[in-house]
C-alpha positions in Angstrom: 34.6 -23.7 52.4 35.4 -20.1 52.0 32.7 -17.9 53.6 31.8 -14.2 53.0 29.3 -12.1 54.8 27.2 -9.3 53.2 27.7 -6.0 54.9 26.6 -2.4 54.4 28.9 0.6 54.8 26.7 1.9 57.7 27.2 -1.3 59.5 30.9 -0.5 59.9 31.5 3.3 59.7 31.1 4.9 63.1 31.4 1.5 64.8 35.0 0.7 65.8 34.2 -2.7 66.9 32.4 -3.8 63.7 35.4 -5.1 61.7 36.8 -7.3 64.3 33.4 -8.6 65.2 32.7 -9.5 61.6 36.1 -11.2 61.2 35.4 -13.1 64.4 32.6 -14.8 62.8 35.1 -17.0 61.0 34.5 -15.5 57.5 37.4 -14.9 55.1 35.7 -12.2 53.1 33.1 -9.5 53.2 30.7 -8.6 50.3 30.4 -4.8 50.9 27.7 -2.7 49.2 29.0 -0.1 46.9 25.8 0.5 44.9 22.5 -0.4 46.4 18.8 0.2 46.1 16.6 1.9 48.7 16.0 0.0 51.9 15.3 0.4 55.6 17.8 -1.5 57.8 18.2 -2.4 61.4 21.6 -1.9 62.9 21.3 -3.8 66.2 24.8 -3.2 67.6 25.8 0.3 66.1 26.7 2.8 68.9 25.1 5.7 67.1 21.9 4.4 65.5 19.5 1.5 65.3 17.6 2.2 62.0 19.1 3.4 58.7 16.8 4.5 56.0 18.4 4.6 52.6 15.8 6.6 50.7 16.8 5.9 47.1 19.2 3.8 45.0 22.6 5.3 45.3 26.3 4.7 44.9 28.4 4.8 48.2 31.5 6.3 46.8 32.1 9.6 44.7 30.9 8.9 41.2 33.5 9.5 38.4 33.6 12.0 35.5 32.2 9.5 33.1 28.7 10.6 34.2 29.2 14.3 33.2 26.3 15.4 30.8 24.7 11.9 31.0 21.0 11.8 31.3 21.1 8.5 33.3 23.5 8.7 36.1 23.9 7.3 39.5 23.0 9.4 42.6 25.3 9.9 45.7 23.8 8.7 48.8 22.3 11.0 51.5 23.3 11.1 55.1 23.0 7.3 55.5 26.3 6.7 53.5 27.9 10.0 52.7 31.1 10.8 50.8 33.2 7.7 50.2 31.3 5.5 52.7 32.2 2.4 50.9 36.0 3.3 50.9 35.9 4.1 54.6 34.2 0.8 55.4 36.4 -1.3 53.1 39.6 0.1 54.6 38.5 -0.7 58.1 37.4 -4.3 57.1 40.7 -4.9 55.3 42.5 -3.8 58.5 40.7 -6.6 60.2 42.3 -9.1 57.7 39.2 -9.5 55.6 39.2 -9.6 51.8 36.8 -7.1 50.4 34.5 -7.7 47.4 32.0 -5.2 46.1 28.4 -5.8 46.1 26.6 -4.0 43.2 22.9 -3.8 42.5 22.1 -3.0 38.9 18.7 -3.3 37.3 16.7 -2.3 40.4 16.2 1.3 41.1 13.1 3.1 41.9 14.7 6.5 41.7 15.7 5.9 38.1 12.1 4.9 37.2 10.7 7.9 39.2 13.1 10.4 37.4 13.0 8.8 34.0 9.6 6.8 33.6 10.5 5.9 30.0 13.3 3.6 31.3 10.9 1.3 33.2 9.3 -2.0 32.4 5.8 -1.5 31.1 3.4 -4.5 31.5 0.6 -5.6 29.2 -1.9 -3.3 30.9 0.3 -0.3 30.5 1.4 -0.1 34.1 5.0 0.9 34.6 7.3 -0.7 37.2 9.5 2.1 38.4 11.8 -0.3 40.3 12.5 -2.2 37.2 14.6 -0.6 34.4 14.0 -2.2 31.0 17.3 -3.9 30.1 16.5 -3.9 26.4 16.6 -0.2 26.1 20.1 0.9 24.7 20.5 3.9 27.1 19.7 1.8 30.1 22.0 -0.9 29.0 24.8 1.6 28.5 24.1 3.1 32.0 24.1 -0.3 33.7 27.2 -1.5 32.0 29.1 1.6 33.1 27.7 1.5 36.6 28.9 -2.2 36.9 32.4 -1.3 35.9 32.6 1.7 38.1 30.9 0.4 41.2 32.5 -3.0 41.0 36.2 -1.8 40.8 36.8 0.1 43.8 40.2 0.6 45.4 41.4 -2.5 47.2 38.6 -4.7 46.1 39.5 -8.2 45.0 36.3 -9.0 43.3 32.6 -8.2 42.8 29.2 -9.7 42.9 26.7 -8.3 40.5 23.1 -8.6 41.5 20.0 -7.8 39.5 21.9 -8.1 36.2 18.9 -9.3 34.2 15.2 -8.7 33.9 13.1 -7.5 37.0 9.4 -8.1 37.1 6.4 -7.6 39.5 8.2 -9.3 42.3 9.5 -6.5 44.5 9.2 -5.7 48.3 7.9 -2.2 47.6 6.9 0.1 50.4 3.9 -1.3 52.2 3.7 -4.0 49.4 0.3 -5.3 48.8 0.6 -7.5 45.7 0.2 -11.0 47.3 -3.7 -11.0 47.2 -3.6 -13.2 44.0 -1.3 -16.2 43.7 0.1 -15.8 40.2 2.7 -18.6 40.2 5.7 -18.7 38.0 3.7 -18.5 34.9 1.7 -15.4 36.1 4.8 -13.7 37.2 6.4 -14.3 33.8 3.5 -12.8 32.0 3.3 -9.8 34.4 7.0 -9.2 33.7 6.7 -9.1 29.8 7.7 -5.6 28.9 5.8 -3.4 26.3 8.0 -0.4 26.2 8.9 0.9 22.7 12.2 -1.0 22.7 10.6 -4.3 23.6 7.6 -3.8 21.2 10.2 -3.5 18.5 12.0 -6.5 19.7 8.9 -8.6 19.5 8.4 -7.5 16.0 12.0 -8.8 15.2 10.8 -12.2 16.6 7.7 -12.1 14.3 5.2 -11.1 16.8 2.7 -8.2 16.7 3.2 -6.4 20.0 -0.5 -5.3 20.3 -1.7 -8.8 19.7 0.7 -10.2 22.2 -0.3 -7.7 24.8 -4.0 -8.8 24.2 -3.0 -12.4 24.5 -1.1 -11.8 27.7 -4.1 -10.0 29.3 -6.4 -12.9 28.2 -4.0 -15.5 29.5 -3.8 -13.6 32.9 -7.7 -13.2 33.3 -8.4 -16.8 34.9 -5.4 -16.0 37.4 -7.2 -12.9 38.7 -10.1 -15.1 39.5 -8.0 -17.3 41.6 -7.4 -20.0 39.1 -3.6 -20.0 39.2 -1.8 -22.9 37.4 1.7 -22.9 38.9 3.1 -25.3 36.2 6.0 -23.0 35.4 7.1 -22.6 31.8 4.7 -25.3 30.4 1.9 -23.2 31.7 3.2 -20.2 29.9 3.3 -22.2 26.7 -0.3 -23.4 27.3 -1.5 -19.9 27.8 0.2 -18.2 25.0 0.9 -21.1 22.6 4.4 -22.5 22.2 5.6 -20.5 19.3 4.6 -17.1 20.8 6.0 -18.2 24.1 9.2 -19.2 22.6 9.4 -15.8 20.6 9.1 -13.8 23.8 11.8 -15.9 25.5 14.1 -15.4 22.4 13.9 -11.7 22.8 14.2 -11.5 26.5 16.9 -14.2 26.9 19.0 -12.5 24.2 18.8 -9.1 25.8 19.7 -10.5 29.2 22.6 -12.6 27.9 24.2 -9.9 25.9 23.8 -7.3 28.9 25.5 -9.9 31.1 28.4 -10.3 28.7 28.8 -6.6 28.2 28.8 -5.8 32.0 31.2 -8.5 32.9 33.5 -7.5 29.9 33.4 -3.9 31.2 34.2 -4.8 34.7 37.2 -6.9 33.6 38.5 -4.0 31.3 38.5 -1.7 34.3 39.8 -4.3 36.9 43.3 -5.5 37.7 44.3 -9.0 36.7 42.8 -11.7 38.8 39.7 -9.7 39.7 36.8 -12.0 40.4 33.4 -11.5 38.9 30.4 -13.3 40.2 26.7 -13.0 39.3 23.7 -13.5 41.7 21.9 -16.0 39.5 18.9 -18.3 39.3 19.2 -21.3 36.8 15.6 -21.0 35.7 16.2 -18.6 32.7 12.8 -17.1 32.5 12.8 -16.0 36.3 13.1 -12.3 37.1 14.4 -10.6 40.1 17.6 -9.8 42.2 18.9 -13.3 41.2 18.7 -13.0 37.5 17.4 -15.9 35.6 20.3 -17.3 33.5 21.3 -20.3 31.3 23.9 -22.1 33.5 26.2 -23.0 30.8 26.2 -19.6 29.3 26.8 -17.5 32.5 29.6 -19.7 33.6 31.3 -19.2 30.3 31.0 -15.4 31.0 31.6 -15.0 34.6 34.0 -16.7 37.2 31.0 -18.0 39.1 27.6 -17.4 40.6 26.0 -16.8 43.9 22.9 -19.0 44.2 20.0 -18.3 46.6 19.7 -21.3 49.0 17.3 -20.1 51.7 14.6 -22.4 50.4 16.9 -25.4 49.8 20.0 -26.2 47.8 18.4 -27.6 44.7 19.3 -24.6 42.5 22.9 -25.4 42.8 22.7 -28.5 40.7 22.2 -27.0 37.3 25.3 -24.8 37.8 27.4 -27.6 39.2 26.8 -29.6 36.0 28.6 -26.9 34.1 31.2 -25.8 36.6 34.9 -26.0 35.8 37.6 -26.7 38.3 38.0 -23.0 38.9 34.3 -22.0 39.0 33.1 -20.4 42.1 29.8 -21.9 43.2 28.6 -20.0 46.3 25.6 -21.0 48.2 23.9 -18.1 49.7 22.0 -18.7 53.0 20.1 -16.2 55.1 21.3 -16.3 58.6 18.9 -13.6 60.0 16.3 -15.5 62.0 13.8 -12.6 61.8 14.0 -12.7 58.0 13.2 -16.4 57.7 16.9 -17.6 58.1 18.3 -20.5 60.0 21.7 -19.9 61.3 21.2 -22.8 63.8 21.3 -25.2 60.8 24.1 -23.4 58.9 26.7 -26.3 59.4 24.1 -29.0 58.0 22.9 -26.7 55.3 26.5 -26.0 54.2 27.4 -29.7 54.1 24.3 -30.3 51.8 25.5 -27.4 49.6 29.0 -28.8 49.4 27.6 -32.3 48.5 25.9 -30.5 45.5 29.1 -28.8 44.2 29.2 -25.6 46.2 32.6 -24.5 47.2 31.9 -21.2 49.0 29.3 -19.8 51.3 27.6 -16.4 51.4 26.0 -15.3 54.6 23.1 -12.7 54.5 23.7 -10.6 56.5 26.2 -9.7 59.2 24.9 -6.3 59.9 21.2 -7.3 60.2 21.6 -10.4 62.4 21.0 -10.5 66.1 23.8 -11.4 68.5 22.2 -14.8 68.9 22.2 -15.4 65.1 25.9 -14.4 65.0 26.8 -16.7 67.8 25.2 -19.5 65.8 27.2 -18.5 62.7 30.4 -18.5 64.6 29.7 -22.0 66.0 28.8 -23.3 62.6 31.9 -21.8 60.8 34.1 -23.1 63.6 
């Protein structure tokens, strides 16, 4: 199975040994961040630093002229990835014989929400989620579509992986995050993700819903959950709490906005890319789920993109719905965390990969070559051997 390791530019730039070390894992490809959210990252082998603090969502290359006079625009990185950090790292990795694909984070940016609060998801209580741009808003959709095309199609890249190309909700590892005190379950997470910005309020109206009445219904439905009575029954619980017609109407609005954004972003990437450029989405087959792995309809997303990257850290079951709709040329990449300190299991990678292949996976993604310890990387080398 073809394997690709996720990498940040700062894992490579300033470390002459990094490209050969990554190639020595036995991977064929790297998925290199070109646009990424804020983070604090360990660099356990870098000769110049051990901690990198990416203070805000940024692009790791010089942004183009398309952003001139635009209200919503990407920001250049600070000293953690200055100039064309992506290009420098990509050239070094390609020199080690690795194929380079871009890794692009889209609807996940706390800086966008801080600078332009009106772009953020607003929950039924009126709370804004600054990390979660509302993908129903026309200006935000235009920004994300253009960002996808520019950040994906970098010089020398053979493909891209688009992450967070869908709705984001409450789930977010924010600075000193303290939101786990109440177990909301899938149903509660969906209700807390419902957006009530002006664009979404109008959208609910198009579906025959009164936005004020819906917000009241959502708050009433959530009240038992705040008292600790979570019912983690997934979508049937949402239907029970809101009523089936109302629940279906919210999905009709949200699913439609997500699908058309995914179609537009992939089309924009392909229009900017050379022939044969591969476009994958990080995806979850449960369409109402929110987050980095966008909830999608498997049949639809595989009719739009060349394939998907599927989270498998908790098991490989999410591969099956995609495999049922895969074509002969579909990329179905199983994404495994190989950093022990982040809950990964590099020691079982060979067995995990075998299970994934049995369910239809034909590629592997390994998170993350820069964050893993020497021991974790040794286990990866052994597994890929």
